[in-house]
LOVEX-843465 format. One record per residue (C-alpha): residue number from 1; residue in one letter; z, y, x. Coordinates in pm, whole numbers, plus 50000, padded with zeros to 5 digits. Example, Ala and Ser with C-alpha at 12.3 -4.5 7.8 and 13.67 -1.06 7.14 Angstrom:
+-----+------+-------+-------+-------+
| seq | type |    c3 |    c2 |    c1 |
+-----+------+-------+-------+-------+
|   1 |    A | 50780 | 49550 | 51230 |
|   2 |    S | 50714 | 49894 | 51367 |
+-----+------+-------+-------+-------+
END
This chain:
+-----+------+-------+-------+-------+
| seq | type |    c3 |    c2 |    c1 |
+-----+------+-------+-------+-------+
|   1 |    M | 56441 | 10216 | 86054 |
|   2 |    Q | 56630 | 10434 | 86303 |
|   3 |    Q | 56381 | 10339 | 86571 |
|   4 |    K | 56096 | 10446 | 86343 |
|   5 |    L | 56259 | 10786 | 86283 |
|   6 |    Y | 56328 | 10823 | 86655 |
|   7 |    T | 55957 | 10763 | 86732 |
|   8 |    I | 55855 | 11030 | 86480 |
|   9 |    K | 56102 | 11279 | 86628 |
|  10 |    R | 55980 | 11208 | 86982 |
|  11 |    N | 55627 | 11287 | 86871 |
|  12 |    S | 55748 | 11622 | 86733 |
|  13 |    G | 55929 | 11730 | 87051 |
|  14 |    Y | 56271 | 11556 | 87062 |
|  15 |    T | 56365 | 11495 | 87426 |
|  16 |    S | 56697 | 11308 | 87438 |
|  17 |    N | 56756 | 10934 | 87451 |
|  18 |    F | 56804 | 10690 | 87162 |
|  19 |    A | 57185 | 10676 | 87200 |
|  20 |    D | 57210 | 11055 | 87166 |
|  21 |    F | 56972 | 11037 | 86871 |
|  22 |    Q | 57204 | 10789 | 86698 |
|  23 |    S | 57501 | 11021 | 86751 |
|  24 |    L | 57294 | 11309 | 86610 |
|  25 |    L | 57209 | 11106 | 86298 |
|  26 |    A | 57573 | 11017 | 86245 |
|  27 |    F | 57669 | 11385 | 86285 |
|  28 |    Q | 57397 | 11500 | 86042 |
|  29 |    E | 57502 | 11244 | 85783 |
|  30 |    E | 57868 | 11348 | 85810 |
|  31 |    L | 57784 | 11720 | 85776 |
|  32 |    E | 57563 | 11654 | 85472 |
|  33 |    R | 57841 | 11448 | 85313 |
|  34 |    L | 58092 | 11728 | 85369 |
|  35 |    E | 57853 | 11993 | 85238 |
|  36 |    H | 57781 | 11782 | 84932 |
|  37 |    R | 58149 | 11747 | 84855 |
|  38 |    D | 58203 | 12117 | 84927 |
|  39 |    A | 58485 | 12007 | 85153 |
|  40 |    L | 58535 | 12334 | 85335 |
|  41 |    S | 58886 | 12305 | 85470 |
|  42 |    P | 58905 | 12521 | 85786 |
|  43 |    S | 59155 | 12402 | 86042 |
|  44 |    S | 59305 | 12563 | 86348 |
|  45 |    S | 59184 | 12275 | 86562 |
|  46 |    M | 58936 | 11989 | 86568 |
|  47 |    I | 59174 | 11764 | 86760 |
|  48 |    D | 59296 | 11562 | 86460 |
|  49 |    L | 58948 | 11488 | 86332 |
|  50 |    H | 58819 | 11359 | 86661 |
|  51 |    A | 59141 | 11175 | 86740 |
|  52 |    K | 59091 | 10977 | 86421 |
|  53 |    E | 58734 | 10905 | 86519 |
|  54 |    R | 58844 | 10773 | 86856 |
|  55 |    E | 59103 | 10548 | 86692 |
|  56 |    S | 58847 | 10389 | 86467 |
|  57 |    S | 58586 | 10148 | 86595 |
|  58 |    P | 58258 | 10301 | 86712 |
|  59 |    R | 58011 | 10338 | 86434 |
|  60 |    R | 57687 | 10141 | 86477 |
|  61 |    Y | 57370 | 10157 | 86281 |
|  62 |    S | 57129 | 09882 | 86186 |
|  63 |    D | 56812 | 09880 | 85978 |
|  64 |    T | 57021 | 09810 | 85668 |
|  65 |    D | 57281 | 10087 | 85722 |
|  66 |    N | 57268 | 10406 | 85523 |
|  67 |    L | 56916 | 10337 | 85400 |
|  68 |    D | 56905 | 10633 | 85164 |
|  69 |    F | 57001 | 10877 | 85440 |
|  70 |    L | 56749 | 10727 | 85686 |
|  71 |    R | 56467 | 10717 | 85431 |
|  72 |    L | 56530 | 11084 | 85351 |
|  73 |    A | 56535 | 11172 | 85722 |
|  74 |    I | 56206 | 10987 | 85779 |
|  75 |    D | 56046 | 11163 | 85482 |
|  76 |    R | 56157 | 11501 | 85621 |
|  77 |    A | 56024 | 11417 | 85968 |
|  78 |    K | 55689 | 11302 | 85828 |
|  79 |    A | 55665 | 11615 | 85615 |
|  80 |    T | 55710 | 11825 | 85929 |
|  81 |    L | 55432 | 11636 | 86108 |
|  82 |    N | 55204 | 11665 | 85804 |
|  83 |    E | 55241 | 12040 | 85768 |
|  84 |    P | 54913 | 12234 | 85785 |
|  85 |    R | 54794 | 12302 | 86136 |
|  86 |    P | 54820 | 12662 | 86249 |
|  87 |    P | 54504 | 12871 | 86216 |
|  88 |    R | 54274 | 12911 | 86510 |
|  89 |    P | 54374 | 13177 | 86762 |
|  90 |    F | 54277 | 13525 | 86656 |
|  91 |    Q | 53967 | 13655 | 86836 |
|  92 |    P | 53948 | 14033 | 86818 |
|  93 |    T | 53620 | 14218 | 86789 |
|  94 |    L | 53507 | 14471 | 87047 |
|  95 |    E | 53618 | 14756 | 86824 |
|  96 |    Q | 53961 | 14602 | 86783 |
|  97 |    L | 53989 | 14568 | 87157 |
|  98 |    R | 53910 | 14936 | 87197 |
|  99 |    L | 54172 | 15030 | 86942 |
| 100 |    S | 54430 | 14818 | 87120 |
| 101 |    Q | 54390 | 15031 | 87431 |
| 102 |    R | 54560 | 15315 | 87248 |
| 103 |    L | 54879 | 15111 | 87258 |
| 104 |    K | 54868 | 15089 | 87635 |
| 105 |    D | 55196 | 15269 | 87694 |
| 106 |    E | 55381 | 15045 | 87451 |
| 107 |    N | 55230 | 14732 | 87605 |
| 108 |    I | 55328 | 14842 | 87955 |
| 109 |    E | 55684 | 14909 | 87842 |
| 110 |    Q | 55699 | 14565 | 87684 |
| 111 |    S | 55568 | 14396 | 87996 |
| 112 |    L | 55828 | 14569 | 88212 |
| 113 |    R | 56118 | 14437 | 88009 |
| 114 |    P | 56302 | 14162 | 88198 |
| 115 |    K | 56217 | 13811 | 88082 |
| 116 |    P | 56503 | 13579 | 87988 |
| 117 |    V | 56648 | 13407 | 88293 |
| 118 |    P | 56736 | 13041 | 88224 |
| 119 |    P | 57077 | 12921 | 88340 |
| 120 |    T | 57087 | 12773 | 88688 |
| 121 |    P | 57311 | 12491 | 88813 |
| 122 |    L | 57619 | 12580 | 89013 |
| 123 |    P | 57581 | 12614 | 89390 |
| 124 |    L | 57675 | 12289 | 89566 |
| 125 |    M | 58013 | 12413 | 89691 |
| 126 |    D | 58114 | 12546 | 89350 |
| 127 |    D | 57993 | 12231 | 89179 |
| 128 |    A | 58211 | 12025 | 89413 |
| 129 |    Q | 58508 | 12237 | 89306 |
| 130 |    V | 58455 | 12126 | 88945 |
| 131 |    D | 58542 | 11766 | 89032 |
| 132 |    I | 58860 | 11887 | 89204 |
| 133 |    I | 58951 | 12106 | 88906 |
| 134 |    L | 58919 | 11810 | 88668 |
| 135 |    K | 59181 | 11620 | 88869 |
| 136 |    K | 59446 | 11887 | 88811 |
| 137 |    R | 59726 | 11818 | 88563 |
| 138 |    G | 59924 | 12047 | 88336 |
| 139 |    V | 59823 | 12409 | 88279 |
| 140 |    V | 59502 | 12471 | 88471 |
| 141 |    S | 59430 | 12834 | 88391 |
| 142 |    K | 59567 | 13140 | 88209 |
| 143 |    Y | 59394 | 13457 | 88097 |
| 144 |    A | 59527 | 13731 | 87868 |
| 145 |    R | 59706 | 13540 | 87590 |
| 146 |    E | 59508 | 13221 | 87640 |
| 147 |    Q | 59573 | 12914 | 87851 |
| 148 |    V | 59418 | 12568 | 87891 |
| 149 |    N | 59561 | 12247 | 88028 |
| 150 |    D | 59392 | 11942 | 88177 |
| 151 |    T | 59349 | 11777 | 87836 |
| 152 |    D | 59171 | 12084 | 87700 |
| 153 |    L | 58949 | 12115 | 88005 |
| 154 |    S | 58850 | 11748 | 87990 |
| 155 |    R | 58668 | 11829 | 87666 |
| 156 |    L | 58403 | 12000 | 87876 |
| 157 |    Q | 58306 | 11668 | 88028 |
| 158 |    P | 57989 | 11505 | 87885 |
| 159 |    G | 58003 | 11370 | 87531 |
| 160 |    Q | 58318 | 11558 | 87421 |
| 161 |    W | 58377 | 11807 | 87139 |
| 162 |    L | 58531 | 12142 | 87229 |
| 163 |    N | 58859 | 12255 | 87073 |
| 164 |    D | 59003 | 12594 | 86980 |
| 165 |    E | 59169 | 12638 | 87320 |
| 166 |    I | 58844 | 12615 | 87515 |
| 167 |    I | 58645 | 12836 | 87278 |
| 168 |    N | 58918 | 13102 | 87254 |
| 169 |    F | 58966 | 13107 | 87631 |
| 170 |    Y | 58593 | 13161 | 87676 |
| 171 |    G | 58595 | 13430 | 87409 |
| 172 |    A | 58881 | 13604 | 87589 |
| 173 |    L | 58674 | 13606 | 87908 |
| 174 |    L | 58385 | 13767 | 87720 |
| 175 |    L | 58614 | 14032 | 87574 |
| 176 |    G | 58782 | 14095 | 87909 |
| 177 |    R | 58449 | 14145 | 88082 |
| 178 |    S | 58341 | 14390 | 87814 |
| 179 |    D | 58662 | 14592 | 87846 |
| 180 |    E | 58634 | 14595 | 88226 |
| 181 |    F | 58275 | 14715 | 88219 |
| 182 |    K | 58366 | 14984 | 87969 |
| 183 |    E | 58633 | 15118 | 88205 |
| 184 |    N | 58428 | 15071 | 88522 |
| 185 |    P | 58055 | 15064 | 88443 |
| 186 |    P | 57869 | 14857 | 88705 |
| 187 |    K | 57580 | 14997 | 88906 |
| 188 |    Q | 57369 | 14692 | 88828 |
| 189 |    K | 57315 | 14486 | 88517 |
| 190 |    V | 57454 | 14133 | 88485 |
| 191 |    N | 57181 | 13869 | 88492 |
| 192 |    G | 56931 | 14139 | 88399 |
| 193 |    S | 57132 | 14232 | 88089 |
| 194 |    Q | 57365 | 14512 | 87994 |
| 195 |    V | 57716 | 14401 | 87900 |
| 196 |    L | 57790 | 14538 | 87554 |
| 197 |    N | 58103 | 14689 | 87403 |
| 198 |    I | 58221 | 14387 | 87205 |
| 199 |    Y | 58520 | 14261 | 87013 |
| 200 |    Y | 58604 | 13892 | 86982 |
| 201 |    F | 58779 | 13735 | 86684 |
| 202 |    S | 58950 | 13405 | 86767 |
| 203 |    T | 58872 | 13077 | 86595 |
| 204 |    F | 59165 | 13143 | 86360 |
| 205 |    F | 58990 | 13445 | 86204 |
| 206 |    W | 58740 | 13244 | 85999 |
| 207 |    P | 59002 | 13037 | 85812 |
| 208 |    K | 59179 | 13360 | 85719 |
| 209 |    L | 58853 | 13518 | 85609 |
| 210 |    K | 58791 | 13224 | 85377 |
| 211 |    E | 59120 | 13309 | 85206 |
| 212 |    G | 59001 | 13663 | 85138 |
| 213 |    Y | 59066 | 14001 | 85301 |
| 214 |    E | 59394 | 14071 | 85125 |
| 215 |    K | 59538 | 13720 | 85112 |
| 216 |    G | 59439 | 13656 | 85472 |
| 217 |    R | 59603 | 13988 | 85571 |
| 218 |    L | 59299 | 14073 | 85781 |
| 219 |    A | 59378 | 14445 | 85795 |
| 220 |    K | 59648 | 14362 | 86051 |
| 221 |    W | 59393 | 14195 | 86279 |
| 222 |    T | 59243 | 14533 | 86366 |
| 223 |    K | 59546 | 14765 | 86372 |
| 224 |    K | 59468 | 14860 | 86733 |
| 225 |    V | 59089 | 14841 | 86731 |
| 226 |    D | 58808 | 15017 | 86545 |
| 227 |    I | 58542 | 14751 | 86502 |
| 228 |    F | 58296 | 15014 | 86381 |
| 229 |    S | 58295 | 15168 | 86728 |
| 230 |    K | 58176 | 14842 | 86885 |
| 231 |    D | 57826 | 14720 | 86958 |
| 232 |    V | 57884 | 14362 | 86844 |
| 233 |    I | 58168 | 14162 | 86686 |
| 234 |    L | 58173 | 13795 | 86795 |
| 235 |    I | 58307 | 13525 | 86562 |
| 236 |    P | 58322 | 13149 | 86625 |
| 237 |    V | 58311 | 12951 | 86300 |
| 238 |    N | 58446 | 12602 | 86232 |
| 239 |    H | 58275 | 12430 | 85936 |
| 240 |    S | 58470 | 12158 | 85756 |
| 241 |    N | 58667 | 12085 | 86073 |
| 242 |    A | 58356 | 11907 | 86200 |
| 243 |    H | 58106 | 12157 | 86341 |
| 244 |    W | 58112 | 12478 | 86546 |
| 245 |    T | 57869 | 12766 | 86494 |
| 246 |    S | 57873 | 13128 | 86602 |
| 247 |    A | 57838 | 13445 | 86399 |
| 248 |    A | 57817 | 13813 | 86481 |
| 249 |    I | 57828 | 14156 | 86323 |
| 250 |    N | 57566 | 14340 | 86524 |
| 251 |    F | 57607 | 14715 | 86476 |
| 252 |    R | 57335 | 14794 | 86732 |
| 253 |    K | 57068 | 14607 | 86537 |
| 254 |    K | 57221 | 14639 | 86187 |
| 255 |    R | 57235 | 14263 | 86144 |
| 256 |    I | 57474 | 13997 | 86019 |
| 257 |    E | 57390 | 13706 | 86249 |
| 258 |    S | 57451 | 13332 | 86234 |
| 259 |    Y | 57360 | 13082 | 86505 |
| 260 |    D | 57379 | 12712 | 86419 |
| 261 |    S | 57265 | 12450 | 86671 |
| 262 |    M | 57192 | 12213 | 86380 |
| 263 |    G | 56936 | 12461 | 86244 |
| 264 |    T | 57122 | 12522 | 85915 |
| 265 |    R | 57103 | 12863 | 85751 |
| 266 |    R | 57460 | 12963 | 85669 |
| 267 |    D | 57434 | 13187 | 85363 |
| 268 |    G | 57809 | 13153 | 85311 |
| 269 |    V | 57867 | 13314 | 85651 |
| 270 |    F | 57645 | 13609 | 85565 |
| 271 |    K | 57818 | 13661 | 85232 |
| 272 |    A | 58168 | 13637 | 85379 |
| 273 |    L | 58099 | 13877 | 85665 |
| 274 |    R | 57935 | 14132 | 85437 |
| 275 |    A | 58241 | 14121 | 85213 |
| 276 |    Y | 58466 | 14159 | 85518 |
| 277 |    L | 58270 | 14459 | 85650 |
| 278 |    D | 58300 | 14638 | 85319 |
| 279 |    A | 58669 | 14559 | 85277 |
| 280 |    E | 58750 | 14663 | 85634 |
| 281 |    H | 58558 | 14991 | 85597 |
| 282 |    R | 58736 | 15069 | 85270 |
| 283 |    N | 59070 | 14995 | 85435 |
| 284 |    K | 59016 | 15189 | 85757 |
| 285 |    K | 58761 | 15455 | 85657 |
| 286 |    K | 58845 | 15484 | 85286 |
| 287 |    T | 58481 | 15452 | 85180 |
| 288 |    P | 58244 | 15162 | 85101 |
| 289 |    F | 58036 | 15035 | 85392 |
| 290 |    D | 57675 | 15153 | 85391 |
| 291 |    F | 57452 | 14845 | 85420 |
| 292 |    T | 57128 | 15045 | 85419 |
| 293 |    G | 56888 | 14882 | 85666 |
| 294 |    W | 57112 | 14582 | 85731 |
| 295 |    V | 56960 | 14231 | 85730 |
| 296 |    D | 57080 | 13872 | 85765 |
| 297 |    H | 56952 | 13704 | 86079 |
| 298 |    S | 56941 | 13341 | 86194 |
| 299 |    I | 56721 | 13129 | 86419 |
| 300 |    D | 56592 | 12771 | 86407 |
| 301 |    E | 56604 | 12700 | 86781 |
| 302 |    P | 56745 | 12587 | 87014 |
| 303 |    Q | 56904 | 12286 | 86848 |
| 304 |    Q | 57140 | 12021 | 86979 |
| 305 |    E | 57005 | 11669 | 87008 |
| 306 |    N | 57335 | 11482 | 86975 |
| 307 |    G | 57658 | 11492 | 86777 |
| 308 |    Y | 57891 | 11666 | 87022 |
| 309 |    D | 57737 | 11971 | 87195 |
| 310 |    C | 57787 | 12223 | 86911 |
| 311 |    G | 58087 | 12387 | 87080 |
| 312 |    V | 57897 | 12449 | 87403 |
| 313 |    F | 57603 | 12593 | 87207 |
| 314 |    T | 57848 | 12818 | 87024 |
| 315 |    C | 58001 | 12954 | 87346 |
| 316 |    Q | 57660 | 13017 | 87497 |
| 317 |    F | 57534 | 13193 | 87183 |
| 318 |    L | 57839 | 13421 | 87206 |
| 319 |    Q | 57773 | 13476 | 87577 |
| 320 |    G | 57416 | 13589 | 87509 |
| 321 |    L | 57527 | 13817 | 87227 |
| 322 |    S | 57785 | 13981 | 87453 |
| 323 |    R | 57509 | 14068 | 87701 |
| 324 |    G | 57264 | 14190 | 87439 |
| 325 |    D | 57008 | 13925 | 87528 |
| 326 |    D | 56684 | 13963 | 87334 |
| 327 |    A | 56609 | 13590 | 87364 |
| 328 |    I | 56801 | 13264 | 87395 |
| 329 |    R | 56815 | 13149 | 87756 |
| 330 |    F | 56918 | 12784 | 87716 |
| 331 |    T | 56818 | 12457 | 87549 |
| 332 |    Q | 56968 | 12111 | 87504 |
| 333 |    R | 56857 | 12022 | 87858 |
| 334 |    D | 57092 | 12286 | 88002 |
| 335 |    M | 57406 | 12148 | 87837 |
| 336 |    P | 57530 | 11926 | 88126 |
| 337 |    A | 57498 | 12213 | 88375 |
| 338 |    L | 57653 | 12464 | 88134 |
| 339 |    R | 57952 | 12237 | 88074 |
| 340 |    R | 58025 | 12228 | 88448 |
| 341 |    R | 57968 | 12603 | 88474 |
| 342 |    M | 58221 | 12663 | 88196 |
| 343 |    I | 58477 | 12443 | 88374 |
| 344 |    W | 58439 | 12657 | 88686 |
| 345 |    E | 58458 | 12983 | 88489 |
| 346 |    I | 58765 | 12883 | 88289 |
| 347 |    A | 58948 | 12746 | 88592 |
| 348 |    H | 58881 | 13071 | 88784 |
| 349 |    A | 58937 | 13287 | 88470 |
| 350 |    K | 58615 | 13466 | 88555 |
| 351 |    L | 58261 | 13468 | 88418 |
| 352 |    R | 57994 | 13416 | 88680 |
| 353 |    D | 57744 | 13693 | 88754 |
| 354 |    D | 57460 | 13464 | 88862 |
| 355 |    P | 57209 | 13340 | 88600 |
+-----+------+-------+-------+-------+
END
């Protein structure tokens, strides 16, 4: 039955192998089980969960395993394939073509905007350094208040979940770059993008937010920063101690944003961040927050095609948000190269400027 579902997914664009597909199914089933039980219990780390998984025997599927879940997944996949075909391409009339010429200036401006640059693999010499870095023991790198050791860094090798230490170290690099560019604006853009004035909340912010603004004592988190003066606020989110997603408060675009590599719309994230914005504004500005023109924003792609890349997707979503990217630059196929790139960046405590 799994093979049947895999064939359907391949026909609809899935690109990874059958082993990764099995890990994705197991991950989807676990997330649905946790959502069904409403088992939201944020934790400061994912280490315990995955340690338990490693201690237990690997989970295998057969045609008789989890039949209800597989039947439902097959029905969903078939429904996607059976959706109505898109209408034929629009063919404008001559008059419509003439009218479109009036928008020439706007079209030219649009065409001149830089197109998203996909991530490129590390240069050979830098890539060779990654293997050397992975052989180091003890504390490998420090930056601001963050540090990672060899055990943390090993989680960036293929097939591993990321922990709080890796994500917070990467977030600190994003924040540090933003602060540096604010003090010393560069003459050129980074990767064709403008680095924004951001603020990064660590992975421990979301569990506190779930407790509530007052109980979580969130007013103290911003005693030395005015978030309303920023372009974007970046927030990594841990769901049920099993899945990483990213969220953002985008003041430039008046959007509450959620990016989930499993394609799930996180209405709870939108609700919680709206409540936080209002409470923070009342606390710091003494007035309710004006949500006029604000919208909730999420996307369906790109999606992970296995059960372990969510943390890397999360870091790269946050990276794009910090640069003000108008489009996502990466897909599942870029994950192996991005993992090695992140190892290099964390070890050198520096974000690379090349695409």
